[in-house]
DSSP file (Angstrom, degrees, kcal/mol; ACC not computed):
  #  RESIDUE AA STRUCTURE BP1 BP2  ACC     N-H-->O    O-->H-N    N-H-->O    O-->H-N    TCO  KAPPA ALPHA  PHI   PSI    X-CA   Y-CA   Z-CA
    1    1 A M              0   0    0      0, 0.0     2,-0.9     0, 0.0     3,-0.2   0.000 360.0 360.0 360.0 139.1  -18.6   20.4  -12.7
    2    2 A M    >   +     0   0    0     25,-0.4     3,-1.5     1,-0.2    25,-0.0  -0.653 360.0 162.0-111.4  82.1  -20.0   22.1   -9.6
    3    3 A T  T 3  S+     0   0    0     -2,-0.9    27,-0.2     1,-0.3    -1,-0.2   0.714  72.1  61.3 -74.5 -19.5  -18.3   25.5   -9.6
    4    4 A D  T 3  S+     0   0    0     -3,-0.2     2,-0.3    25,-0.1    -1,-0.3   0.403  84.3 110.0 -81.7   4.2  -20.9   27.0   -7.2
    5    5 A L    <   -     0   0    0     -3,-1.5    25,-1.3    23,-0.2     2,-0.4  -0.616  46.6-174.9 -86.3 139.7  -19.8   24.4   -4.6
    6    6 A H  E     -a   30   0A   0     -2,-0.3    44,-4.3    23,-0.2    45,-1.0  -0.983   7.0-172.0-133.0 123.1  -17.9   25.4   -1.5
    7    7 A M  E     -ab  31  51A   0     23,-2.8    25,-2.5    -2,-0.4     2,-0.4  -0.755  11.9-156.9-113.8 157.7  -16.6   22.8    0.8
    8    8 A F  E     -ab  32  52A   0     43,-1.9    45,-3.5    -2,-0.3     2,-0.4  -0.999   9.4-162.9-133.9 134.6  -14.9   23.0    4.3
    9    9 A I  E     -ab  33  53A   0     23,-2.4    25,-2.4    -2,-0.4     2,-0.6  -0.967   8.8-164.5-121.3 130.0  -12.7   20.2    5.7
   10   10 A V  E     +ab  34  54A   0     43,-3.1    45,-2.9    -2,-0.4     2,-0.4  -0.926  36.3 139.4-110.4 106.0  -11.8   19.8    9.3
   11   11 A E        -     0   0    0     23,-2.3     6,-0.1    -2,-0.6    25,-0.1  -0.955  43.1-159.7-152.0 121.0   -8.9   17.4    9.3
   12   12 A D  S    S+     0   0    0     -2,-0.4     2,-1.0    45,-0.2     3,-0.1   0.668  72.9  94.9 -80.9 -11.7   -5.7   17.3   11.3
   13   13 A D     >  -     0   0    0      1,-0.2     4,-2.6     2,-0.0     5,-0.3  -0.698  63.7-161.7 -72.4  97.6   -3.8   15.1    8.9
   14   14 A D  H  > S+     0   0    0     -2,-1.0     4,-3.0     1,-0.2     5,-0.3   0.887  86.1  52.2 -53.3 -44.7   -2.1   17.8    6.8
   15   15 A H  H  > S+     0   0    0      2,-0.2     4,-2.8     1,-0.2    -1,-0.2   0.940 111.8  44.0 -61.2 -49.1   -1.4   15.4    3.9
   16   16 A F  H  > S+     0   0    0      1,-0.2     4,-2.5     2,-0.2    -2,-0.2   0.938 115.7  48.8 -63.1 -50.4   -5.0   14.2    3.6
   17   17 A R  H  X S+     0   0    0     -4,-2.6     4,-2.7     1,-0.2    -1,-0.2   0.907 113.7  44.1 -53.5 -47.5   -6.4   17.8    3.9
   18   18 A E  H  X S+     0   0    0     -4,-3.0     4,-2.3    -5,-0.3    -1,-0.2   0.889 113.0  52.1 -73.3 -34.4   -4.1   19.3    1.4
   19   19 A T  H  X S+     0   0    0     -4,-2.8     4,-3.1    -5,-0.3     5,-0.3   0.960 110.5  48.7 -58.3 -47.9   -4.6   16.4   -1.0
   20   20 A F  H  X S+     0   0    0     -4,-2.5     4,-2.5     1,-0.2     5,-0.2   0.917 111.8  48.4 -58.2 -46.5   -8.3   16.8   -0.8
   21   21 A I  H  X S+     0   0    0     -4,-2.7     4,-1.4     2,-0.2    -1,-0.2   0.845 112.3  49.2 -66.7 -30.9   -8.2   20.5   -1.4
   22   22 A D  H  X S+     0   0    0     -4,-2.3     4,-1.4     2,-0.2    -2,-0.2   0.944 113.3  46.2 -61.9 -50.9   -5.8   20.1   -4.4
   23   23 A V  H  X S+     0   0    0     -4,-3.1     4,-1.1     1,-0.2     3,-0.3   0.904 112.7  50.0 -62.9 -41.5   -8.1   17.4   -6.0
   24   24 A M  H  <>S+     0   0    0     -4,-2.5     5,-2.8    -5,-0.3     4,-0.3   0.870 105.5  56.0 -67.9 -35.4  -11.2   19.4   -5.4
   25   25 A S  H ><5S+     0   0    0     -4,-1.4     3,-1.0     3,-0.2    -1,-0.2   0.837 101.1  58.0 -66.4 -28.4   -9.7   22.6   -7.0
   26   26 A L  H 3<5S+     0   0    0     -4,-1.4    -1,-0.2    -3,-0.3    -2,-0.2   0.865 105.2  52.3 -60.5 -34.7   -9.0   20.5  -10.1
   27   27 A K  T 3<5S-     0   0    0     -4,-1.1   -25,-0.4    -3,-0.2    -1,-0.2   0.505 124.3-108.8 -74.4  -7.1  -12.8   20.0  -10.1
   28   28 A G  T < 5S+     0   0    0     -3,-1.0     2,-0.5     1,-0.3    -3,-0.2   0.732  75.2 139.6  83.1  23.4  -13.4   23.7   -9.8
   29   29 A V      < -     0   0    0     -5,-2.8     2,-0.4    -6,-0.1    -1,-0.3  -0.882  49.3-137.4-106.8 130.9  -14.5   23.3   -6.2
   30   30 A E  E     -a    6   0A   0    -25,-1.3   -23,-2.8    -2,-0.5     2,-0.4  -0.739  25.3-174.5 -85.2 128.4  -13.4   25.9   -3.6
   31   31 A V  E     -a    7   0A   0     -2,-0.4     2,-0.3   -25,-0.2   -23,-0.2  -0.989  12.3-170.7-132.7 124.9  -12.3   24.3   -0.3
   32   32 A D  E     -a    8   0A   0    -25,-2.5   -23,-2.4    -2,-0.4     2,-0.3  -0.728  18.7-162.8-101.3 157.3  -11.4   25.9    3.0
   33   33 A G  E     -a    9   0A   0     -2,-0.3     2,-0.3   -25,-0.2   -23,-0.2  -0.956  16.8-161.3-145.1 165.3   -9.9   23.9    5.9
   34   34 A A  E     -a   10   0A   0    -25,-2.4   -23,-2.3    -2,-0.3     3,-0.1  -0.996  17.6-146.0-145.6 144.6   -9.1   23.7    9.5
   35   35 A R  S    S+     0   0    0     -2,-0.3     2,-0.3   -25,-0.2   -25,-0.1   0.626  80.4   2.6 -86.7 -14.8   -6.8   21.6   11.6
   36   36 A N  S  > S-     0   0    0     22,-0.1     4,-2.0   -25,-0.1     5,-0.1  -0.934  83.2 -83.8-157.6-179.6   -9.0   21.4   14.7
   37   37 A G  H  > S+     0   0    0     -2,-0.3     4,-2.9     2,-0.2     5,-0.2   0.858 119.0  51.6 -59.2 -46.0  -12.2   22.3   16.2
   38   38 A D  H  > S+     0   0    0      1,-0.2     4,-2.3     2,-0.2    -1,-0.2   0.951 111.6  47.3 -62.0 -48.8  -11.4   25.8   17.4
   39   39 A E  H  > S+     0   0    0      1,-0.2     4,-1.8     2,-0.2    -2,-0.2   0.855 113.3  52.4 -58.3 -37.8  -10.1   26.8   13.9
   40   40 A A  H  X S+     0   0    0     -4,-2.0     4,-2.9     2,-0.2    -2,-0.2   0.947 108.0  48.0 -70.5 -46.7  -13.3   25.3   12.4
   41   41 A I  H  X S+     0   0    0     -4,-2.9     4,-1.7     1,-0.2    -2,-0.2   0.929 112.0  48.6 -65.4 -40.1  -15.8   27.1   14.5
   42   42 A K  H  < S+     0   0    0     -4,-2.3     4,-0.5     1,-0.2    -1,-0.2   0.905 117.4  42.2 -67.1 -34.3  -14.2   30.4   14.0
   43   43 A A  H >X S+     0   0    0     -4,-1.8     4,-1.8    -5,-0.2     3,-1.1   0.904 112.2  53.7 -70.3 -41.6  -14.1   29.9   10.2
   44   44 A L  H 3< S+     0   0    0     -4,-2.9    -1,-0.2     1,-0.3    -2,-0.2   0.713  98.8  62.8 -70.5 -22.0  -17.6   28.4   10.1
   45   45 A K  T 3< S+     0   0    0     -4,-1.7    -1,-0.3    -5,-0.2    -2,-0.2   0.739 114.4  35.7 -72.4 -20.5  -19.1   31.4   11.9
   46   46 A Q  T <4 S+     0   0    0     -3,-1.1     2,-0.3    -4,-0.5    -2,-0.2   0.742 117.3  53.9-100.3 -24.8  -18.0   33.5    8.9
   47   47 A N     <  -     0   0    0     -4,-1.8    28,-0.1     2,-0.0   -39,-0.0  -0.743  58.0-154.2-116.0 151.7  -18.5   31.0    6.0
   48   48 A K        -     0   0    0     -2,-0.3   -42,-0.1   -41,-0.0    -4,-0.1  -0.741  23.0-169.7-128.7  89.5  -21.4   29.0    4.7
   49   49 A P        -     0   0    0      0, 0.0   -42,-0.2     0, 0.0     3,-0.1  -0.221  30.1-125.7 -74.9 167.0  -20.1   26.0    2.9
   50   50 A S  S    S-     0   0    0    -44,-4.3     2,-0.3     1,-0.3   -43,-0.2   0.817  93.0  -2.0 -73.9 -31.5  -22.2   23.6    0.8
   51   51 A V  E     -b    7   0A   0    -45,-1.0   -43,-1.9    28,-0.2     2,-0.4  -0.980  65.9-137.6-160.1 149.1  -20.9   20.7    2.8
   52   52 A I  E     -bc   8  81A   0     28,-2.8    30,-3.0    -2,-0.3     2,-0.6  -0.937   7.4-157.5-115.5 129.3  -18.5   20.0    5.6
   53   53 A I  E     -bc   9  82A   0    -45,-3.5   -43,-3.1    -2,-0.4     2,-0.5  -0.899  22.7-173.8-100.8 124.6  -16.0   17.1    5.7
   54   54 A M  E     -bc  10  83A   0     28,-3.1    30,-2.0    -2,-0.6   -43,-0.2  -0.950  21.8-142.2-135.0 125.6  -15.0   16.3    9.4
   55   55 A D  E     - c   0  84A   0    -45,-2.9    30,-0.2    -2,-0.5     3,-0.1  -0.505  13.1-144.5 -71.4 149.6  -12.5   14.0   10.9
   56   56 A I  S    S+     0   0    0     28,-1.3     7,-3.4     1,-0.2     2,-1.3   0.886  87.4  61.2 -78.2 -47.2  -13.7   12.3   14.1
   57   57 A N  B     +E   62   0B   0      5,-0.2   -45,-0.2     6,-0.1    -1,-0.2  -0.652  69.4 164.3 -92.3  86.0  -10.3   12.2   15.8
   58   58 A L        -     0   0    0     -2,-1.3   -22,-0.1     3,-1.0   -23,-0.0  -0.622  45.0-120.4-101.2 157.6   -9.3   15.9   16.2
   59   59 A P  S    S+     0   0    0      0, 0.0     3,-0.1     0, 0.0   -23,-0.1   0.760 107.3  27.8 -72.7 -21.4   -6.6   17.1   18.5
   60   60 A D  S    S+     0   0    0      1,-0.3     2,-0.3     0, 0.0   -24,-0.1   0.597 126.3  17.3-115.0 -14.7   -8.8   19.4   20.6
   61   61 A V  S    S-     0   0    0     -5,-0.1    -3,-1.0     4,-0.0     2,-0.4  -0.993  75.6-105.1-159.1 147.5  -12.3   18.0   20.4
   62   62 A H  B >>  -E   57   0B   0     -2,-0.3     4,-2.3    -5,-0.1     3,-0.7  -0.608  35.9-123.9 -73.4 130.6  -14.1   14.8   19.5
   63   63 A G  H 3> S+     0   0    0     -7,-3.4     4,-2.7    -2,-0.4     5,-0.2   0.811 109.8  57.0 -37.7 -47.9  -15.8   15.1   16.0
   64   64 A F  H 3> S+     0   0    0      1,-0.2     4,-2.1     2,-0.2    -1,-0.3   0.926 109.3  45.8 -61.2 -45.9  -19.2   14.2   17.4
   65   65 A D  H <> S+     0   0    0     -3,-0.7     4,-2.3     1,-0.2    -1,-0.2   0.883 113.5  48.8 -62.5 -39.8  -19.0   17.2   19.8
   66   66 A L  H  X S+     0   0    0     -4,-2.3     4,-2.7     2,-0.2    -1,-0.2   0.884 107.2  55.2 -68.8 -35.8  -17.7   19.5   17.1
   67   67 A C  H  X S+     0   0    0     -4,-2.7     4,-2.6    -5,-0.2    -2,-0.2   0.926 108.1  49.5 -59.8 -49.1  -20.6   18.4   14.8
   68   68 A R  H  X S+     0   0    0     -4,-2.1     4,-1.3     1,-0.2    -2,-0.2   0.926 112.2  48.4 -57.1 -44.3  -23.1   19.4   17.6
   69   69 A R  H  X S+     0   0    0     -4,-2.3     4,-0.6     1,-0.2    -2,-0.2   0.900 110.8  49.7 -69.4 -34.3  -21.4   22.8   18.0
   70   70 A V  H >< S+     0   0    0     -4,-2.7     3,-1.7     1,-0.2     6,-0.3   0.944 109.4  52.1 -58.2 -48.3  -21.4   23.4   14.3
   71   71 A K  H 3< S+     0   0    0     -4,-2.6    -1,-0.2     1,-0.3    -2,-0.2   0.754 102.9  59.0 -63.1 -26.1  -25.1   22.5   14.1
   72   72 A R  H 3< S+     0   0    0     -4,-1.3    -1,-0.3    -5,-0.2     2,-0.2   0.708  82.9 101.2 -79.6 -16.2  -25.9   25.0   16.8
   73   73 A L  S XX S-     0   0    0     -3,-1.7     3,-1.9    -4,-0.6     4,-0.6  -0.552  78.2-132.6 -68.3 133.3  -24.4   27.8   14.6
   74   74 A D  T 34 S+     0   0    0      1,-0.3     3,-0.4    -2,-0.2    -1,-0.1   0.805 104.3  47.1 -60.5 -33.6  -27.3   29.8   13.1
   75   75 A N  T 34 S+     0   0    0      1,-0.2    -1,-0.3     2,-0.1    -4,-0.1   0.416 112.7  49.9 -89.9   3.3  -25.7   29.7    9.6
   76   76 A Q  T X4 S+     0   0    0     -3,-1.9     3,-1.6    -6,-0.3    -1,-0.2   0.387  71.1 107.3-119.7   5.0  -24.9   26.0    9.7
   77   77 A K  T 3< S+     0   0    0     -4,-0.6    -2,-0.1    -3,-0.4    -1,-0.1   0.788  93.5  33.4 -50.9 -28.6  -28.2   24.2   10.8
   78   78 A D  T 3  S+     0   0    0      2,-0.1    -1,-0.3    -3,-0.1    -2,-0.1   0.383  87.8 117.2-111.3  -1.8  -28.7   22.9    7.4
   79   79 A T    <   -     0   0    0     -3,-1.6   -28,-0.2    -9,-0.1     2,-0.1  -0.587  66.0-126.1 -72.3 124.7  -25.1   22.3    6.2
   80   80 A P        -     0   0    0      0, 0.0   -28,-2.8     0, 0.0     2,-0.4  -0.449  23.5-155.9 -74.3 146.6  -24.6   18.6    5.6
   81   81 A I  E     -c   52   0A   0     22,-0.4    24,-3.3   -30,-0.2    25,-1.1  -0.991   5.0-160.2-126.5 131.2  -21.6   17.1    7.5
   82   82 A I  E     -cd  53 106A   0    -30,-3.0   -28,-3.1    -2,-0.4     2,-0.2  -0.940  11.4-149.0-112.6 115.3  -19.7   14.0    6.4
   83   83 A F  E     -cd  54 107A   0     23,-2.8    25,-2.7    -2,-0.6     2,-0.4  -0.612  13.8-175.1 -83.6 146.9  -17.7   12.2    9.0
   84   84 A V  E     +cd  55 108A   0    -30,-2.0   -28,-1.3    -2,-0.2     2,-0.4  -0.997   8.1 171.3-136.4 139.0  -14.5   10.3    8.0
   85   85 A S  E     - d   0 109A   0     23,-1.9    25,-3.3    -2,-0.4   -30,-0.0  -0.998  33.4-159.9-148.3 139.5  -12.4    8.3   10.5
   86   86 A A        +     0   0    0     -2,-0.4     2,-0.3    23,-0.2    -1,-0.1   0.465  64.6 111.8 -92.8  -2.8   -9.6    5.9   10.3
   87   87 A S    >   -     0   0    0      1,-0.1     3,-0.9     3,-0.0    23,-0.1  -0.518  62.3-148.8 -69.9 128.8  -10.5    4.5   13.7
   88   88 A T  G >  S+     0   0    0     -2,-0.3     3,-1.9     1,-0.2     4,-0.3   0.691  90.6  81.1 -69.5 -16.6  -11.7    0.9   13.5
   89   89 A K  G >  S+     0   0    0      1,-0.3     3,-1.2     2,-0.1     6,-0.2   0.893  87.5  57.0 -51.9 -40.0  -13.9    1.7   16.6
   90   90 A Y  G <  S+     0   0    0     -3,-0.9    -1,-0.3     1,-0.3    -2,-0.2   0.350  79.3  87.0 -86.1  12.2  -16.4    3.3   14.2
   91   91 A S  G <  S+     0   0    0     -3,-1.9    -1,-0.3     4,-0.1    -2,-0.1   0.737  71.3  90.9 -69.2 -26.6  -16.9    0.1   12.1
   92   92 A D  S X> S-     0   0    0     -3,-1.2     4,-2.0    -4,-0.3     3,-0.7  -0.585  80.0-137.6 -72.9 128.1  -19.6   -0.8   14.6
   93   93 A P  H 3> S+     0   0    0      0, 0.0     4,-2.1     0, 0.0    -1,-0.1   0.753 103.0  59.5 -55.9 -28.7  -23.1    0.5   13.5
   94   94 A R  H 3> S+     0   0    0      2,-0.2     4,-1.3     1,-0.2    -4,-0.1   0.906 106.9  45.0 -70.1 -37.7  -23.9    1.6   17.0
   95   95 A D  H <> S+     0   0    0     -3,-0.7     4,-1.6    -6,-0.2     3,-0.3   0.913 114.6  49.8 -66.2 -44.5  -20.8    4.0   17.1
   96   96 A R  H  X S+     0   0    0     -4,-2.0     4,-2.2     1,-0.2    -2,-0.2   0.905 104.6  58.9 -66.0 -37.4  -21.7    5.3   13.5
   97   97 A A  H  X S+     0   0    0     -4,-2.1     4,-2.4     1,-0.2    -1,-0.2   0.884 100.5  55.2 -55.9 -38.9  -25.3    5.8   14.7
   98   98 A E  H  X S+     0   0    0     -4,-1.3     4,-2.2    -3,-0.3    -1,-0.2   0.945 106.2  52.5 -61.8 -46.7  -24.1    8.2   17.4
   99   99 A G  H  <>S+     0   0    0     -4,-1.6     5,-1.9     1,-0.2     4,-0.5   0.899 110.8  46.8 -53.2 -44.3  -22.3   10.2   14.6
  100  100 A L  H ><5S+     0   0    0     -4,-2.2     3,-1.1     1,-0.2    -1,-0.2   0.894 110.4  52.4 -70.7 -36.9  -25.6   10.4   12.7
  101  101 A Q  H 3<5S+     0   0    0     -4,-2.4    -2,-0.2     1,-0.2    -1,-0.2   0.858 100.7  61.6 -57.0 -42.4  -27.4   11.4   15.8
  102  102 A A  T 3<5S-     0   0    0     -4,-2.2    -1,-0.2    -5,-0.1    -2,-0.2   0.633 132.9 -88.8 -62.1 -19.7  -24.9   14.2   16.3
  103  103 A G  T < 5S+     0   0    0     -3,-1.1   -22,-0.4    -4,-0.5    -3,-0.2   0.390  78.1 144.2 128.0   0.5  -26.1   15.6   13.0
  104  104 A A      < -     0   0    0     -5,-1.9    -1,-0.3     1,-0.1   -22,-0.2  -0.408  38.8-154.6 -75.2 148.9  -23.9   14.0   10.3
  105  105 A A  S    S+     0   0    0    -24,-3.3     2,-0.3     1,-0.3   -23,-0.2   0.704  77.9  10.5 -86.5 -28.4  -25.3   13.1    7.0
  106  106 A Q  E     -d   82   0A   0    -25,-1.1   -23,-2.8    -7,-0.1     2,-0.4  -0.978  59.3-149.5-152.8 153.8  -22.8   10.3    6.2
  107  107 A F  E     -d   83   0A   0     -2,-0.3   -23,-0.2   -25,-0.2   -25,-0.0  -0.972  20.3-178.3-133.3 115.1  -20.2    8.4    7.9
  108  108 A L  E     -d   84   0A   0    -25,-2.7   -23,-1.9    -2,-0.4     2,-0.2  -0.938  20.7-132.0-122.8 137.6  -17.1    7.0    5.9
  109  109 A P  E     -d   85   0A   0      0, 0.0   -23,-0.2     0, 0.0   -21,-0.1  -0.615  36.3 -98.5 -86.4 149.9  -14.1    4.9    7.0
  110  110 A K  S    S+     0   0    0    -25,-3.3     2,-0.1    -2,-0.2     3,-0.0  -0.619  98.7  64.5 -91.2 161.9  -10.5    5.9    6.0
  111  111 A P  S    S+     0   0    0      0, 0.0     2,-0.4     0, 0.0    -1,-0.0   0.638  76.8 161.6 -69.0 149.5   -8.7    5.1    4.1
  112  112 A I        -     0   0    0     -2,-0.1     2,-0.1    -4,-0.1    -2,-0.1  -0.998  37.4-122.2-139.2 137.4  -11.0    6.5    1.5
  113  113 A S     >  -     0   0    0     -2,-0.4     4,-2.4     1,-0.1     5,-0.2  -0.459  21.4-126.1 -75.9 150.6  -10.3    7.5   -2.1
  114  114 A V  H  > S+     0   0    0      1,-0.2     4,-2.3     2,-0.2     5,-0.2   0.864 113.3  57.3 -67.9 -30.6  -11.0   11.1   -3.1
  115  115 A E  H  > S+     0   0    0      2,-0.2     4,-2.1     1,-0.2    -1,-0.2   0.926 108.9  44.0 -65.1 -41.1  -13.2    9.6   -5.9
  116  116 A R  H  > S+     0   0    0      1,-0.2     4,-1.8     2,-0.2    -2,-0.2   0.934 113.7  49.7 -62.1 -47.0  -15.3    7.7   -3.4
  117  117 A L  H  X S+     0   0    0     -4,-2.4     4,-2.0     1,-0.2    -2,-0.2   0.845 109.7  53.6 -64.5 -36.2  -15.6   10.7   -1.1
  118  118 A W  H  X S+     0   0    0     -4,-2.3     4,-2.6     2,-0.2    -1,-0.2   0.912 107.0  50.9 -62.1 -47.7  -16.7   12.9   -4.2
  119  119 A S  H  X S+     0   0    0     -4,-2.1     4,-1.8     1,-0.2    -1,-0.2   0.860 110.0  47.8 -70.3 -29.9  -19.4   10.6   -5.0
  120  120 A V  H  X S+     0   0    0     -4,-1.8     4,-2.6     2,-0.2    -1,-0.2   0.883 110.4  54.1 -66.7 -39.2  -20.7   10.6   -1.5
  121  121 A I  H  X S+     0   0    0     -4,-2.0     4,-2.5     2,-0.2    -2,-0.2   0.933 108.3  48.6 -56.3 -48.4  -20.5   14.4   -1.5
  122  122 A E  H  X S+     0   0    0     -4,-2.6     4,-2.5     1,-0.2    -1,-0.2   0.914 113.4  47.8 -63.4 -41.3  -22.6   14.6   -4.7
  123  123 A S  H  X S+     0   0    0     -4,-1.8     4,-2.3    -5,-0.2    -2,-0.2   0.947 112.3  48.6 -65.0 -45.2  -25.2   12.1   -3.1
  124  124 A V  H  X S+     0   0    0     -4,-2.6     4,-2.1     1,-0.2    -2,-0.2   0.909 112.4  49.5 -61.2 -49.7  -25.3   14.2    0.2
  125  125 A L  H  X S+     0   0    0     -4,-2.5     4,-2.6     1,-0.2    -1,-0.2   0.871 108.0  52.6 -62.9 -41.1  -25.8   17.4   -1.8
  126  126 A A  H  X S+     0   0    0     -4,-2.5     4,-2.2     2,-0.2    -2,-0.2   0.919 110.8  47.3 -58.4 -44.3  -28.5   15.9   -3.9
  127  127 A D  H  X S+     0   0    0     -4,-2.3     4,-2.6     1,-0.2    -2,-0.2   0.882 110.8  51.6 -63.0 -36.0  -30.4   14.9   -0.7
  128  128 A A  H  X S+     0   0    0     -4,-2.1     4,-2.4     2,-0.2    -1,-0.2   0.914 110.5  49.1 -67.7 -41.4  -29.9   18.3    0.8
  129  129 A R  H  X S+     0   0    0     -4,-2.6     4,-2.1     2,-0.2    -1,-0.2   0.901 110.4  50.3 -61.3 -40.4  -31.3   19.9   -2.3
  130  130 A R  H  X S+     0   0    0     -4,-2.2     4,-2.9     2,-0.2    -2,-0.2   0.934 111.3  48.8 -58.9 -48.2  -34.3   17.5   -2.3
  131  131 A S  H  X S+     0   0    0     -4,-2.6     4,-2.2     1,-0.2    -2,-0.2   0.861 110.0  51.9 -66.1 -34.3  -35.0   18.4    1.3
  132  132 A D  H  X S+     0   0    0     -4,-2.4     4,-2.5     2,-0.2    -1,-0.2   0.941 111.5  46.7 -63.4 -41.2  -34.7   22.2    0.6
  133  133 A Q  H  X S+     0   0    0     -4,-2.1     4,-3.1     1,-0.2     5,-0.3   0.924 109.6  53.9 -68.6 -42.7  -37.2   21.9   -2.2
  134  134 A G  H  X S+     0   0    0     -4,-2.9     4,-1.0     1,-0.2    -1,-0.2   0.899 111.9  45.0 -56.3 -42.9  -39.5   19.8    0.0
  135  135 A R  H  X S+     0   0    0     -4,-2.2     4,-0.5     2,-0.2    -1,-0.2   0.890 112.1  52.6 -64.9 -40.7  -39.4   22.6    2.7
  136  136 A A  H >< S+     0   0    0     -4,-2.5     3,-0.9     1,-0.2    -2,-0.2   0.933 110.6  45.2 -63.8 -47.1  -39.9   25.3    0.1
  137  137 A S  H 3< S+     0   0    0     -4,-3.1    -1,-0.2     1,-0.2    -2,-0.2   0.705 111.3  53.7 -70.1 -17.3  -43.0   23.7   -1.4
  138  138 A S  H 3<        0   0    0     -4,-1.0    -1,-0.2    -5,-0.3    -2,-0.2   0.517 360.0 360.0 -96.8  -0.9  -44.6   22.9    2.0
  139  139 A S    <<        0   0    0     -3,-0.9    -1,-0.2    -4,-0.5    -2,-0.2   0.532 360.0 360.0-102.8 360.0  -44.3   26.6    3.2
């Protein structure tokens, strides 16, 4: 169990967001959420989550643009972002590459099981810890 883990989800689908928050709380993980980009930016200026789960198709901003904005926040530069999208447009590797260039660590298609998403979160966090250790040992 990763009790020191704090996640943030930006998702306009209330059912997906609430289900994710409920399942993660059963794992002992604290999750905050936002429905749109403006809510997310306001919250992320105040919080430093371990990882951010972000939908691409948000009502007020495209996920790629929001990702770039989040990465410009001083306290979020190193926070891993995982994109999720139901749009078949993003099954093309070139479109996924744009998301990764925007700053995402991973890109997942919906529908996605919470178990699959959890395994990707664990992998992304392990990668982030390794790169933190690499930075610490080289300084």
